[in-house]
Every structure is written in structure tokens, then in C-alpha cells.
N, C-alpha and C positions, 0 to 999 in steps of 0.2 A: 599023915595020910590024906587028910582032907585038903590040905594045901597043895599037894602035888596034883591032885585031880583037877583042881581049879585052873592051874597053870596049863595043864594039858588041853583043856577045853579052849582055852584062849589061844594057844598056838594052833590048834586045829582050825579054828575059825579064821585066823589070819591066812593060813595056807589056802583055804577055800577061796578067799577073796582074790588072792594072787592067781590062782588057777583060772578063775573066771575071766579075769582081765587078760590073761595071756591068750585064752581061747578066742576072745572077741577081736583082738588085734590081728589075728591070722586071716580074718575075713575083711579085706580092705579093697576099695575101688577108688582110684583117683581120676577125676574128670577135669579136663582143661579146655578152655576156649582161648585161642590166641589170634590176634589180628593186628593189622597196622593201620593207624589213623594218620592220614596226612593232613596237616593243619596249614592252610594257606595264610600268608601274611595279610593283615588287614590294617586299615587306617581309619581313624576317626577325625574328620576335618569338616566342621560346620562353622561358617564365618560370614561376616558382611562383605559385600563387594559391590562395585559399580555404583557408588553414591552420586546421585544427580539431583540438583535443585531444579524442580520442574516448573514452578511458578511462584509468584509473589513479588511484590515491588516494595516491601517494607525494608526498613533498616535492619540489617542482620549480618552476623559473622558467618562466614561459610562453614558448614558442618565439617567436623574433623573426625576422621577414622583413626583409631589408635593402631599401633604397629602390629598388635595381635589380631586386628580386625574383629574385635569382639565388642567394642564400645564406640558409639557415635556421640559427639557432643556438639551442641549448637547454641547460639544466643541470638534471640530475635527481639525486636522492639515493636510492639503493637500500639500505635498511637491513638486509634479511634475505631469505633465499631465498624466491622467489615474488613479491617486489615487482616491479612493472613500470610502464612508462610508454609510452603509445601516442598517436600523432597521425596524421591524414591530411592530405594536401596535394595539390592538383591541379597537374599540369604541363600548361600550356596553350600551344597553338600558335595565336597570334593573327595570324600572318603569312599570306602567300599561297603559301608554298613548303612542300611536304611535307618533314617531317624524319624522321630515324631516329637511334637511339642508336648512337653510335660506340664509347664505352667505358663500363663500369660498374666503379667502384672502391670498395672498402671496406677500411679498415685503420686501425690506430692511428697517431697522428701524435705529433710531439715526442719520438720515441724510445721511446714506450710500447709495451708488449706487451698484446695482448688476452688476458685470462685465460680459462680454460675455463668459469668460472662466470658470465661476462658474455655474455649472448646478445643478438644483434641481428638482427631480422628486417626485411627490406625487400622488399615485394611490391606488386603492384597491389591495389586494395581488395578484389577478389574472390579474392585469394590466388594469382593467376597470377604466375609468376616474372618479374622484370625482367631482360632479356637484351639483348646487343648485337644490332644490326641491326633491332630492332623499330620499326615505323612509328608516327609521330605525324603524322597528316594535317593539312593546313592547315585551320584553323577548328575543330579538335577538341581534346579534352583526355583525359587519363588521370588517375585518382586513385591516388596512392601511399599505402601504409600502412607506417608505421615504428613498430617496437616494440623497446624495449630492456628487458631484464629480468634479474633475478638468478635463475639457474637453480635451480628448486625441487628438482631431483634432484642437486644438488651433494653430493659425499661429504665426510665430515669431513676427510679428508686434503687436499682441494682448497680448503677454506675459507681466506680471506686471514687472515694473522696480524696485519695492521695495516690502517689505513684506506687506501684506494686512490683516486686521482683519475686517471681514464683519459679521454683525448680521442680520439674516433673520428670518422672522416670517411667519409661516403657521398657519392660524386660520380658524377653522370651527365652525359655530354657528348653533346649532340645536334648533328648535322650535316645537310646537305642529303641527302635520300633519293637513293639510287642503285639500280642494278639488283640489288644484293645484299640489299635490304631485305626483311623478312619481317613477316607479321602477328603480333600477340600471340596466342599459343596459350593458350586458356582454356576451362574447363568452361562449358557452357551447359545450361540446363534443356532436357530433351528429347534430349540427346546419349546415345549408347550407349557403354558401357564394358565391357571384359572384366575380370572379377574372379573369382579362383579361391580357394576355401577349401582348406585342406590336409586337411580331414576327409573321408575316403573314405566311411565309414559310421558310423552312430550307432544304438545300441540303446535304445529307449524301454522302460523296465521296466514290467512289469505291476504292478497294485496301485494306482498313482497315477492311471492313466488310466481306470479303470473297465472296462478290457478284460481278457479272460481270459488273455492271454499277452503276451510281449514283442513289440515291433514294431521293424522296422529301416527306416531311411531312408538315402539316399545324398546327403549335402549337396554333394559335389563335382560333381554333375551340373549344378548351376545356375551357369553361367559368363557369361551375358549379362544385363546390368543396364542400367537407364535412369535418368538423373538426374532427380529430381523436386524438388530444392530446393538452393539455394545460401544458406548461412547467414552471418550477420554475423561469426561467429567464424572464418570460413574453411573450415568443414566442408562437405562435400558429401553429400547423401543420395540414395541410388539404390535402386530397387525391382527385384526379379528380373523379367525379361521373361517367363519361364515359371514355372510352378508345378511342384512335385515330381512325378515319375512315381509315387512311392510314396504310398499313402494312410495317413493317421494316424487311428485310431479312438479317439474319446473318448466316454464316456458314463456314465450312472448318477450317483449322488450323489457318488462319489469324483471322477469327471471334472468335475463342476460345481464342487466346492469347490477343486480343484487346477488349474482350467482355465488361468488366465494363467501359472501357474508351469510347467505342462507345456509350453506353447507357447514360453515364454522359454528353457526348457532346450533345446528343439529349435533355437531361433534361435541360441544360443551356438555351435552346431556350424558356423555359417557365418562365424565370425570368423577373420580372418587378421590377426594383431596388427600386422604391418608396414604394413598398409593400412587396416584397419577399426578405428576408434575405438570403435564400439559396433554392435550388431546387435539387431534386434527382429523379431518376427512382425508382419505387417500389422495395424495398429490398436493396438499396444501403446503405452500412454500413461499409465502409473502406476496401473493397476488393482490392486486388492487381490489379492496373489498367492494367498493361501490363506485360506479361511473356516474358522475354528475352531469356531464355534458353529453346529451344524447342526440344532438343535431345531426351527426353523420348518418344515423340510421333510425331516425324517428318518423320517417315517412313523409316529411314535409318537402324533401328534395326528390327530384326525379330518380336519382340513384345515389348510392354512397360515393364519396370522393374516391377516385381511382389513382391516388398518389403513391400507393405502395405496389411493389412488384413481387412481393413475397407471398405466395399462395397460402402457405402454412408456416408462420414464423417459427424458427428453431433457434433463436438466440439464447433461450433459457432465462432471459430476464424480462420478457414481456415487451410488446410493442406499444408505445404510448402514441395515441393519435387524438389531438384536440382534447386532452384530459382523460381519455379513456383507453383501457387496454383492449385492443382488437383481438388479440389471441396470444397465447404463451405456451411454453412447454415446461413450466415449473414443476410438473408432476414427475419429472424424470428421476429425481432422487428416490422417491418412493417406488417408482417403477423398477428401478435397479435393485433396491434392497429386497423387495418382495420376490422379484424374479430369481435372485440369487439363492434364496432359501427354498423356493418351491420348484424350480425348473428341473431338478433331478428326481422329483417325486412323480411316479407314474400316474398318480391320480389327477394331476393338474396340467398335463400337456407340456409342450416344449417351452412355452413362455413362462409357465409357472404362475400366471396371473388369474387363472380360473378360480372362481369362488362359488360355493354353493349356498343357497338360501337355507336359513335355519330350519324351516319346516319342510324343505325338499332337498335333503343333503345329497341326492344323486342327480340333481339337475342344475347345472350352472346357469347363471343369469347375468344380466347387465348390472353394473354399479357405477355410481358417479365418481369422477375425480374432480378436484377443485379448480382445474384450469379452464378458462374460457377457450372457445374455439372460434377461429375466424377463417373462413375460406374465401379466396379471391380468385376469380378466373375472368380475365378480360375478354377472352375469345367468345365466351358465352354470356357475357354480362351477368355473371352469377356471383352473388355475395351472400354468404351465410354467417349469421351471428348466433353463436350457440354455446354449448358446453361440451366437455369431453366425457367419455365413458369408456369402460372396459367391458367387452362383450363375452359371451360364453366360450369363445375360442381363445380368450386371453389377449386379444388385440385391442389397441386403443382406437376408438372411433369418435365421431362427433354427432351431435344432434342439433339441428338448426332450430333456434327459438324464433328468429326473424330472418326471412330470406328475401332477396331481390333477384328475380329472374324475369326481366322486362315487366316488373310489377311486384309490389310488396305482399308477402304472405306471413302469417304468424302460425306457430305450432308449438308443441311442447313434447317432453319426454318423461316417462315414468320409470325410474330405475331405483335400485336398492342402495343401501348405505354400507360402506366398509370403512370403519374408523381405525386410527392408529393411536396408541397411547405411548407416552414417555414416562417411565416409572422414576420416582425419586431415587437418588443414590443410596438412601438408607434402606430401601426395600430388600429383603433377603428371602432366600428359599426356605420353604417349609417342607411339609411332607409331599410325597409324590416322586415319580421317576422321570418326569419331563417328556413322557410320550403322549400321543394323542388320546390314549385310553386312560392314562394316569398322569395328568398334568401336575406340575408343581403348584402347591398352594403357596401363597405369599405371606410373609411375616414382616411387620413393621417394627423396626427398632431405631428410635431416634437418637439413642445414646452413642 
């Protein structure tokens, strides 16, 4: 009797479970989402192309590109310090997928060590550094520049005591672009940079300038510069956005004979050796620094010799007369570089050569260029020996230091300074956006 009751309970329990399951199944909703995804065909094609030996006169085997266009091999012999070999090659993205650099690797292989006297430079053609995460978009290309050279500054103790054969590898791996990709940071003409010389003040001695006393300028006040040229050797040229707040007076026969030398001496105060390879005053381009023979215009003759018929020489190389430059137009390169950058800027007028003083940024003023100026007019017996300057309207003019108009007179001019710097090829971009309000900071990387 007890046994039957236990079985009944068990059967009843099983039936209950089945009934519950059946009741739940009757309440059902099926939800569907259907769509069509069209997948475009894509290609991945990143390779070397357009291999060109750009410079170098050393003994070398021509670089060879393999059939897959993924490997370049070359063999160069560097005989003495200063020898170098350089070539350029495009990395091309012929596919449909944006790429980026995953890794950049450079080292000796086969157990070799890279000695200190072997230098190896690898950059983009405009000297921008090649770094991880940089984008190479579909259909675009970048040009790499590779240079290997025997360090010209190697010391005697570092020189190899036997012939060396060193195998080095530069390897770049590209992968599909992701959210970490970055643009290539590079200098562009028109960008603003921040540059600071270490020279707080500079005294220009009397005697050479034709002025009666010493003069003082403050080079460190010019800190905002604008890029005007990117050169094939990797150097960058930039002009000061502002002109000095200090005036520099030059005049008389001493000022004329020493004119370019005076200005270059001033320019040197804007050099910061870690950044600037060279410096110059606006228009400096190989003018004769000092005139030693002043007999044509020293006042001992009734009038200067009238053997020239060119009122304002425009040959571009300077006119030599009895050992001295009468006048030249060697400022024209800087004139064009600066004008090209500024002429479309509404703040600077049609010529683009207007510049503002540091302490009066809304008032353009005159500034010196490095070229001498000679004016000759036979009809009025007029002779002016002086310097060139650029005025508030952006036009080039002249100031007479020594004049003859039926008699000798001397005078001088007091104008501002506007220098130009040439940055070392290894100078790179730091923080900033390159605008006038947020100029790029500069970073030095000698490696």
C-alpha cells in the first residue's frame, strides 16, 4: 500500500512538469533582423618604387630593388671621413586600404656592431623623421631619403685600425591604419616657429658704422619666425616675423665701405648653434664685405668717376669698380622668398615685405637689407653711395651715406634689423600647431 502511494506521487510530479513546459511554449515571439551587406573588393599593396641615387661620388654598386619591390640592397665603399652615399626611394600605397607604420628598425646584422664613425640617416625627403604610427593613405606615396656616410668629425682615436665590412638594415613595417595613426609632422613654408637666441644684448662699436658712438641692440627679443624656404639639403630658412625694437644707425663713408660686414656682425648675434646652421641679415647673399679702395668717393676728387651708365645696377652679382662694389641687387633672393610667403596675407600689403617692430606690432617701419646702393645720374651730376632698406610700404629704397650733387655731403640712416636663420637639417618639430598664436617649438635630435 505504501509502495503504490509513492509511485503515484512521483507520476503526478512528472505530469506537472510537462504541463508547465507545454504552457510556456504556447507563448512565443520570434524577432528577426535581415539585411544585405555589400563588400567591396580591396587590395593591399605597399611597396618601394622610383629608386634614385641623388648624390655621392664614392665607389658603390647601384642599389637593387628585388622583384617584389620590398627589399633594396646596396654596397658602398667609404674611403675617408666625409665620404657619403645617398639615395631616395618612394614608398607607395597602391592599394585601397590606408596604411600606417607599425615598426621602424635600424641596426647592424650578422653580429656586427655599428661604429661611431659610421653615420646613417633615414628621413623623408623633406627631412621629417620617420616614426611609428605615421599614415600612408591609399593611393599616396612618401619619399624616403637614405644617407650613409663616414663621419667627417671622427677623432683620431675613433678611426678604424683595419678595414671594416658592416651590414646594416633599415626596416619599416606597414600595417592597416587604426585609430592610433598619426599624420607625418613636417615643416611647411608659411609655418610659424619659435626660436630663441641666447644673446641678450650686443654692442655695435663706433668707428665702423660711421656713427659717433656705440649702439646696443637686443637680439633675444626676436622669438617668432616664419618659414620661407625648404632646401634640398634638408635645411630650413626662416625670417623674423618682427623687426628689432632698437634702431641701428649707419652712415658716412665708413658706413658705406663696411656696410655688409656691419650687418653680418649683427646677424651673428642671432645664432643659436644647436639650432641655427647660419644666420644673415635680410638680403645677405655674398656681397663684398669691406671696400678697401675709397678713392672714387673719398672726397679728394671733384666728383666720382662717371664711367658707368647704369643708374641702379641690376645684374645681381654686384658692380666692381676699382676694387669696390658700387651697388648690387643681391637682396633679390630674400626679397622673393619673403614676398612669396607674406604677399597673400592681408596684414602685410601687396608686396608682403612689411614688418612690424617688436614693441609696436601695429606700426610698420624701415629695416636694413645687406646690399649697398649706388645711384648715378649724369644729367644732374648726382651720385649717392649708400645702403638699401625696405620701407613701411614694403618697397625697397635707398639711403645715401655719402652724396655728390655739385659738392660732397655725408648723412646716415637709422633703421631696424630683420634677420634670417637657416636651421640645421636635424632640427625637428616639437609641440605647437605652426600658427602665429601657437608656433612650433623646435626639437634637436642629432641621431
